[in-house]
C-alpha angles and dihedrals in degrees: 000000000000092000092051101046101027108194110024090205090073084079116070094217143346093273090059090053090047090051090049089054092047096244099125126084121266111245123221103173136152132177111334096339119095119197120184114192132185124307115300096235092212126135129028108006095190096053092044089052092049092049093048094047090050090050090049089055090050092049090056093059099033094095091062095051129075104201119119096256093050092050090050090048095048091051092048090049091055093048102041107015133251098291094051090047092049094051091045090052091047088051091049092047091051090052091049090050090051091053093049094047096043095047098034092234128144124235117267119197118223114237116259118263120247121239096264095051093045094058 
């Protein structure tokens, strides 16, 4: 990721990086009607493919985990299907990577939820 984008601060925010990678929905809107279509598939095809394949691997094991991201992903997978969930996770991961690279932070894992809060 670092080799492909260089300085992450060249992007204003994580959504801009996601759009550059082609992970955000295409918009076809007019007037008061907003239509979001599939992902735009613009930008770096190789990085987008890697992010989506990594997200597909994470969606397969999300049901067995109880952390906040896995619960979110499992619910999204039930609502929208496995492909929508994989692209949404890839988009979220790209935004997190932008934040980490732009701010120079390191990734901090949220603590796992207990049984009562997860239900």
